[in-house]
VOGU-3710 file (C-alpha; in Angstrom, 3 decimals, decimal comma):
1> mmkteeeltr> -0,052/-0,067/0,032  1,344/3,531/-0,916  1,764/6,006/1,957  -0,013/9,201/1,424  1,604/12,719/0,888  1,382/13,410/4,613  3,004/10,143/5,612  5,846/10,412/3,318  6,506/14,060/4,472  6,514/12,693/8,225
11> iallldeiel> 9,149/9,822/7,303  11,208/12,364/5,540  11,414/14,600/8,765  12,169/11,738/10,750  15,034/10,812/8,445  16,354/14,178/8,849  15,864/14,163/12,582  17,847/10,724/12,505  20,431/12,119/10,420  20,893/15,251/12,703
21> elrrlgywqg> 20,847/12,636/15,635  23,848/10,598/13,953  25,721/13,496/13,163  25,350/14,936/16,881  26,819/11,655/18,189  29,714/11,800/15,678  28,456/8,750/13,530  27,465/10,365/10,294  30,481/9,783/7,832  29,365/11,237/4,455
31> dagcpdaqaf> 30,830/10,099/1,445  34,339/10,082/2,742  33,184/7,138/5,027  31,097/5,059/2,932  31,957/1,351/3,089  33,260/-0,396/-0,314  30,737/-1,934/-2,517  31,389/-5,620/-1,062  30,131/-4,547/2,168  26,597/-3,775/0,991
41> cstvpfcldt> 26,575/-7,509/-0,541  26,015/-8,950/2,964  23,649/-11,459/3,435  23,577/-10,835/7,345  20,682/-8,733/8,608  21,581/-4,753/8,981  24,888/-5,819/7,481  26,587/-6,417/10,759  29,315/-8,449/9,541  30,641/-5,689/7,072
51> mefqqwleyv> 29,578/-2,545/8,691  28,876/-0,658/12,162  25,304/-0,469/12,776  25,338/3,669/12,480  27,092/2,857/9,134  24,050/0,755/8,070  21,759/3,566/9,190  23,153/6,125/7,062  24,285/4,177/3,987  21,544/1,663/3,848
61> liarlrelms> 18,554/2,802/5,750  18,311/6,214/5,274  19,933/6,308/2,048  17,394/3,561/0,531  14,329/5,113/2,019  15,245/8,590/0,524  15,987/7,256/-2,741  12,381/5,017/-2,884  10,515/8,265/-1,843  12,237/10,367/-4,401
71> kdrplperml> 11,640/7,946/-7,139  7,866/7,552/-5,727  8,486/3,675/-5,300  6,732/1,506/-2,481  8,216/1,453/0,984  8,775/-1,219/3,304  5,667/-2,777/4,998  7,235/-3,450/8,037  10,505/-2,262/9,722  11,850/-3,151/13,225
81> tapmaqevwr> 15,149/-0,991/13,597  14,514/0,426/17,356  14,830/-3,129/18,914  18,442/-3,771/16,940  19,591/-0,186/17,984  18,713/-1,238/21,888  20,855/-4,412/21,470  24,000/-2,638/19,625  23,658/-0,146/22,451  22,990/-1,971/25,327
91> grwnehkqli> 24,791/-0,564/28,312  24,797/2,820/26,485  21,217/3,437/26,217  21,220/6,869/27,926  23,864/8,275/25,427  21,908/6,746/22,551  18,128/7,273/23,568  17,327/10,021/21,608  18,617/7,947/18,506  16,636/4,910/19,540
101> mllkrlderf> 13,428/6,973/20,145  13,613/8,204/16,614  13,972/5,025/15,295  11,167/3,605/17,299  8,907/6,476/15,761  10,297/5,674/12,223  9,516/1,902/12,880  5,726/2,828/14,003  5,369/4,811/10,783  5,760/1,416/8,939
111> gr> 3,769/-0,870/11,210  0,312/0,914/10,099
//
């Protein structure tokens, strides 16, 4: 099912907020930090064998969702990134709670 224009706008704003939080945490790497092409061929969820989770957020999740929206392509039906973020940053939740909450809000946009 295609998202409404309002839903797409909310998703785009959430992606911007997630990017800002990744920048605030010092995780955003831009073009200079992009993993090599082989890293994207991983068959492991979240590319955890070839990327750090924050790299996956930047170079796979955010980049792919923005690309799909710009080309008016269907978005995923469901998404669960917040539980993985909680696991990755276990013991450092306080430092990452804003990012985890943003990911939870993004997940909720795809659970409807």
